C-alpha positions as CSV (number, residue, x, y, z in Angstrom):
1,M,-0.2,0.1,0.1
2,T,1.2,3.3,-0.8
3,F,0.1,6.8,-0.1
4,L,-0.4,9.6,-2.8
5,T,-0.1,12.9,-0.7
6,P,1.4,11.5,3.0
7,L,1.8,15.1,4.3
8,A,-2.3,15.4,4.5
9,A,-2.2,12.6,7.2
10,L,-1.0,15.4,9.7
11,V,-4.5,16.4,10.1
12,A,-4.8,12.8,12.0
13,P,-3.5,14.0,15.5
14,A,-6.7,16.4,15.7
15,A,-8.5,13.1,17.1
16,L,-7.2,13.9,20.2
17,L,-8.8,17.2,20.6
18,P,-12.5,15.6,21.1
19,L,-10.9,12.7,23.6
20,G,-9.0,15.6,25.7
21,A,-12.3,17.9,25.6
22,A,-14.3,14.7,27.1
23,L,-11.9,14.1,29.7
24,L,-11.1,17.4,30.8
25,G,-14.9,17.7,31.1
26,R,-15.9,14.7,33.0
27,R,-12.7,15.5,35.4
28,H,-14.6,18.9,35.9
29,A,-18.1,17.3,36.1
30,G,-16.9,14.6,38.5
31,A,-15.9,17.1,40.7
32,V,-18.9,18.9,41.1
33,G,-20.9,15.8,41.3
34,R,-19.1,14.7,44.7
35,A,-19.4,18.0,46.0
36,L,-23.2,17.8,45.3
37,G,-23.3,14.0,46.8
38,L,-24.1,12.7,43.3
39,E,-23.0,9.2,42.0
40,P,-20.3,9.8,38.9
41,P,-21.7,8.8,35.3
42,S,-20.5,6.0,33.8
43,T,-16.9,6.4,32.1
44,R,-17.7,4.0,29.7
45,S,-20.7,5.6,28.5
46,G,-19.5,9.1,28.9
47,L,-16.8,8.4,26.6
48,V,-18.3,6.3,23.4
49,R,-19.4,9.7,21.4
50,P,-15.8,11.4,22.0
51,A,-14.1,8.0,20.8
52,L,-16.4,7.5,17.5
53,A,-15.6,11.4,16.5
54,A,-12.0,10.5,17.1
55,A,-11.7,7.4,15.0
56,A,-13.7,9.5,12.4
57,I,-11.2,12.0,12.3
58,V,-8.1,9.5,12.1
59,L,-10.2,7.9,9.1
60,L,-10.4,11.0,7.2
61,G,-6.7,12.1,8.2
62,V,-5.7,8.7,6.7
63,A,-8.2,9.0,3.6
64,A,-6.7,12.8,2.8
65,A,-3.2,10.8,2.5
66,Q,-4.8,9.1,-0.4
67,P,-4.1,5.5,0.5
68,V,-3.9,3.2,-2.9
69,L,-3.4,-0.6,-2.7
70,E,-1.0,-1.4,-5.8
71,R,-1.0,-4.7,-7.3
72,R,2.0,-5.4,-9.7
73,S,2.1,-8.4,-12.3
74,S,4.3,-9.4,-15.3
75,E,2.8,-11.0,-18.6
76,R,4.0,-14.2,-20.0
77,V,3.7,-13.8,-23.8
78,R,4.6,-16.1,-26.6
79,K,7.6,-15.6,-28.7
80,D,7.0,-17.8,-31.5
81,V,3.6,-16.4,-32.9
82,Q,2.0,-13.0,-33.8
83,A,-1.4,-11.8,-34.9
84,L,-2.4,-8.7,-36.8
85,F,-5.8,-7.7,-36.9
86,V,-6.7,-6.0,-40.0
87,L,-9.9,-3.9,-40.0
88,D,-11.6,-2.8,-43.1
89,T,-12.5,1.0,-43.2
90,S,-14.0,1.8,-46.2
91,R,-17.5,3.6,-46.7
92,S,-19.1,0.5,-47.0
93,M,-18.2,-0.2,-43.5
94,A,-20.7,2.5,-42.3
95,A,-23.5,0.3,-43.0
96,S,-26.2,-0.8,-40.6
97,A,-29.7,-1.7,-40.0
98,T,-30.9,1.5,-39.1
99,A,-29.5,4.9,-38.8
100,T,-29.0,4.5,-35.1
101,S,-27.7,0.7,-35.3
102,P,-24.4,-0.1,-34.8
103,T,-22.6,-0.1,-37.9
104,R,-20.4,-3.0,-39.7
105,L,-17.2,-1.1,-38.1
106,D,-18.9,-1.0,-35.0
107,R,-19.4,-4.7,-34.8
108,A,-16.0,-5.4,-36.3
109,I,-14.0,-3.2,-33.8
110,A,-16.1,-5.3,-30.5
111,A,-15.3,-8.6,-32.2
112,A,-11.5,-7.7,-32.4
113,V,-11.1,-7.0,-28.8
114,R,-13.0,-10.2,-28.2
115,L,-11.0,-12.4,-30.5
116,R,-7.8,-10.8,-29.3
117,A,-9.0,-11.9,-25.7
118,S,-8.8,-15.5,-26.7
119,I,-5.4,-15.3,-27.2
120,P,-4.0,-13.5,-24.5
121,E,-0.3,-14.7,-24.6
122,V,0.0,-13.9,-28.4
123,P,1.4,-10.4,-28.8
124,S,-1.2,-8.4,-31.5
125,G,-1.4,-5.5,-33.6
126,V,-3.9,-3.6,-35.1
127,A,-4.0,-2.2,-39.2
128,T,-6.8,-0.6,-41.3
129,L,-7.5,-1.7,-45.1
130,T,-9.1,0.4,-47.8
131,D,-6.9,0.5,-51.0
132,R,-3.8,-0.4,-48.8
133,V,-2.9,-1.6,-45.4
134,L,-1.8,1.1,-42.7
135,P,-0.2,0.1,-39.6
136,D,-2.0,1.2,-36.1
137,L,-0.2,-0.6,-33.7
138,L,2.5,-3.4,-34.3
139,P,2.4,-6.6,-32.1
140,V,2.2,-5.8,-28.6
141,A,1.6,-8.5,-25.2
142,D,-0.7,-5.3,-23.8
143,T,-4.0,-6.0,-24.3
144,T,-5.2,-2.7,-23.1
145,S,-3.0,-1.1,-25.5
146,F,-4.7,-3.0,-28.2
147,D,-8.2,-2.4,-27.2
148,G,-7.5,1.1,-26.7
149,V,-5.8,1.5,-30.1
150,V,-9.0,-0.3,-31.8
151,R,-11.5,1.6,-30.1
152,R,-10.0,4.9,-30.3
153,S,-8.1,5.1,-33.8
154,V,-9.5,3.0,-36.3
155,A,-12.5,4.8,-38.0
156,I,-14.1,4.9,-41.5
157,E,-11.9,6.0,-44.0
158,S,-9.2,7.2,-41.6
159,P,-7.3,7.5,-43.5
160,P,-9.0,7.9,-46.8
161,P,-8.3,5.6,-49.8
162,R,-6.0,7.1,-52.8
163,D,-8.7,6.7,-55.4
164,Q,-12.2,7.5,-54.2
165,S,-13.9,6.7,-57.8
166,V,-13.7,3.2,-57.6
167,R,-14.6,0.7,-54.9
168,A,-11.9,1.4,-52.2
169,T,-11.6,-2.2,-50.5
170,T,-9.1,-4.8,-52.3
171,Y,-7.8,-7.3,-50.8
172,A,-4.8,-7.4,-53.0
173,A,-3.2,-4.9,-50.5
174,L,-2.8,-7.8,-47.9
175,A,0.2,-8.9,-49.8
176,D,1.8,-5.6,-48.6
177,I,1.8,-7.4,-45.0
178,A,4.7,-9.3,-46.1
179,S,7.0,-6.5,-47.0
180,G,6.1,-4.4,-44.3
181,N,7.4,-5.5,-41.1
182,Y,4.4,-6.0,-39.3
183,F,6.0,-9.3,-37.6
184,A,9.0,-9.9,-35.5
185,P,11.5,-12.1,-37.4
186,S,11.3,-14.4,-34.2
187,A,7.7,-15.3,-35.0
188,S,7.4,-18.3,-36.8
189,R,3.5,-18.5,-37.0
190,R,2.1,-15.2,-38.4
191,I,-1.7,-15.0,-37.9
192,V,-3.4,-12.1,-40.3
193,V,-7.2,-11.9,-39.1
194,L,-9.1,-9.8,-41.6
195,L,-12.3,-8.2,-40.4
196,T,-14.8,-6.9,-43.4
197,D,-17.7,-6.8,-45.3
198,G,-16.6,-8.9,-48.1
199,E,-17.2,-5.7,-50.4
200,S,-13.9,-5.8,-52.4
201,A,-12.7,-5.3,-55.9
202,P,-12.1,-8.5,-57.8
203,V,-8.9,-10.2,-56.1
204,D,-6.4,-12.9,-57.4
205,A,-6.7,-15.0,-54.4
206,G,-3.9,-17.0,-55.6
207,Q,-1.7,-14.1,-55.4
208,V,-2.5,-13.2,-52.4
209,A,-1.4,-16.7,-51.0
210,R,2.1,-16.8,-52.5
211,A,2.7,-13.3,-51.0
212,L,1.6,-14.9,-47.5
213,P,2.6,-18.7,-47.9
214,A,1.5,-20.8,-45.4
215,A,4.9,-22.3,-45.6
216,K,6.6,-19.2,-43.8
217,G,4.1,-19.6,-40.9
218,Y,1.1,-17.0,-42.6
219,R,-2.4,-18.0,-41.6
220,L,-5.4,-15.8,-42.9
221,V,-8.6,-15.9,-41.1
222,T,-11.4,-13.6,-42.1
223,V,-14.5,-12.8,-40.2
224,R,-17.5,-11.3,-42.6
225,F,-19.8,-8.7,-41.2
226,W,-22.7,-8.0,-43.6
227,N,-26.7,-8.7,-44.0
228,G,-28.3,-7.9,-46.9
229,D,-31.0,-5.3,-45.4
230,E,-28.4,-2.6,-44.2
231,A,-27.5,0.7,-46.0
232,V,-25.1,3.5,-45.3
233,Y,-26.8,6.6,-43.3
234,G,-26.1,10.0,-44.3
235,S,-25.8,12.8,-41.6
236,G,-29.5,13.6,-42.0
237,G,-30.4,10.0,-41.3
238,K,-31.1,9.2,-44.9
239,P,-29.9,6.3,-46.7
240,E,-27.0,7.0,-49.4
241,S,-28.6,6.0,-52.8
242,G,-25.3,5.2,-54.4
243,Y,-24.6,2.3,-51.7
244,R,-25.8,-1.3,-52.9
245,P,-24.9,-4.4,-50.7
246,D,-22.9,-6.9,-52.1
247,P,-23.5,-10.2,-51.5
248,S,-20.7,-11.9,-53.1
249,G,-18.3,-11.0,-50.6
250,R,-18.7,-14.5,-48.9
251,V,-17.3,-16.6,-52.0
252,I,-14.5,-14.0,-52.1
253,L,-13.4,-14.4,-48.4
254,D,-13.9,-18.3,-48.6
255,G,-11.8,-18.4,-51.7
256,L,-9.2,-15.8,-50.0
257,A,-9.1,-18.0,-47.0
258,A,-8.8,-21.4,-48.5
259,A,-5.9,-20.3,-50.8
260,D,-3.7,-19.6,-47.9
261,G,-4.7,-22.3,-45.7
262,G,-7.1,-20.7,-43.5
263,R,-10.6,-20.1,-42.3
264,A,-13.5,-18.0,-43.1
265,F,-16.3,-17.2,-40.5
266,E,-19.5,-14.9,-40.5
267,E,-20.1,-12.9,-37.5
268,S,-22.5,-14.8,-36.1
269,R,-19.9,-17.4,-35.6
270,L,-17.3,-15.4,-33.5
271,G,-17.0,-18.3,-31.1
272,A,-15.6,-20.5,-33.9
273,A,-13.2,-17.8,-35.0
274,A,-12.0,-17.6,-31.5
275,S,-11.4,-21.3,-31.6
276,S,-9.9,-21.4,-35.0
277,L,-7.4,-18.5,-33.6
278,R,-6.3,-20.7,-30.9
279,G,-5.7,-23.6,-32.9
280,F,-3.5,-21.8,-35.5
281,A,-1.5,-20.2,-32.5
282,G,-1.1,-23.6,-30.9
283,H,1.3,-24.1,-27.7
284,G,4.9,-22.9,-27.4
285,P,7.4,-21.6,-24.8
286,T,6.2,-18.3,-23.2
287,A,8.6,-15.8,-21.7
288,V,8.0,-12.9,-19.3
289,A,7.1,-9.5,-21.4
290,Q,9.1,-6.5,-21.0
291,G,7.4,-3.9,-18.3
292,E,5.1,-4.8,-15.6
293,R,1.2,-4.5,-15.1
294,R,0.1,-2.2,-12.2
295,S,-3.6,-2.2,-11.3
296,R,-4.8,0.2,-8.6
297,L,-7.7,0.2,-5.9
298,A,-7.9,3.8,-4.3
299,L,-8.8,3.4,-0.4
300,A,-9.8,7.2,0.3
301,P,-13.6,6.7,-0.6
302,F,-14.2,3.8,1.6
303,L,-12.6,5.3,4.5
304,A,-14.5,8.4,4.1
305,A,-17.7,6.7,4.1
306,V,-16.8,5.0,7.5
307,A,-16.1,7.9,9.1
308,L,-19.2,9.8,7.8
309,V,-21.1,6.8,9.6
310,L,-19.1,7.2,13.0
311,L,-19.6,10.6,12.4
312,L,-23.1,10.2,12.7
313,L,-23.0,8.0,15.3
314,A,-21.6,10.3,17.5
315,V,-23.6,13.2,16.9
316,V,-27.3,11.3,16.8
317,P,-28.8,11.3,20.2
318,S,-28.9,7.9,21.8
319,A,-32.5,6.7,22.7
320,T,-31.6,6.6,26.1
321,R,-29.1,8.5,28.0
322,Q,-26.8,6.7,30.8
323,D,-24.1,9.2,30.8
324,S,-26.1,11.6,33.3
325,F,-25.4,12.0,36.7
326,Q,-27.7,9.6,39.0
327,P,-29.1,10.9,42.3
328,V,-28.2,8.6,45.2
329,R,-30.6,6.6,46.8
330,L,-31.1,6.6,50.1
331,P,-31.7,3.9,52.5
332,R,-35.7,3.7,53.8
333,Q,-36.5,4.7,57.3
């Protein structure tokens, strides 16, 4: 446990004030009571409220010091396998069932996070695809970094394709992954996860397979996000007339994955896609990742809540008062 502002705990000694005042008051009251022939009040009952107030002040002082429970842990990662999640960010990925429904890209981003979590020991990176593949994050062991990049950095046509006069998506650009230094030399297994709607320009699957050969450890897993009743909605909430769903994407992706020794899935089969990823990753030696993961739990809110309860108990009057002087009972005559 660590304290973020330890000097703030100097207010804790103020807890002595209510106790000192209570003891001094009882001392004077006892002297008066003896002079009047009264029995002294109970010592225990008279100090309960000051003790509660003192404990509350101590807790507030400790809370002001901002105590934090800190946990450190090291991750173990695979060195022989890496994965690259490629998300299609072309305009058609903005299609959705209604103007307020999750878009294809929204669903692809959620799927990327889920699929990444299924291979926690495999360093994974992020890239986007339109008419070219661009890196957003090279494979890393930290799942938090991966999730953050996918959720915050991946957006429709960001960056835009170079030629917007034709269909932007082309899976031929996947061939550039082999020469783009996306994977570490130590990775003998290289998994490319393509999340797309399948609406691509014609592609030579054999050419992509030759660029990403299974013999060199490449495996392609595709997941298609597509429904025939989806449309691309403009800023006014109206469907764009220039977009028409293309149902041929499933055949294209099946051929692309088969040519590379991989697997093709629909978004409704994410569980099977995760199992396929684990199968392609297989088993292998692990090593401690560089750096440490830290998790913190702030204790100040809990201490302040307990202090508030103690203060209420000290202030609210009790149903019966036993701390007053009691008259002396005289024997019957």
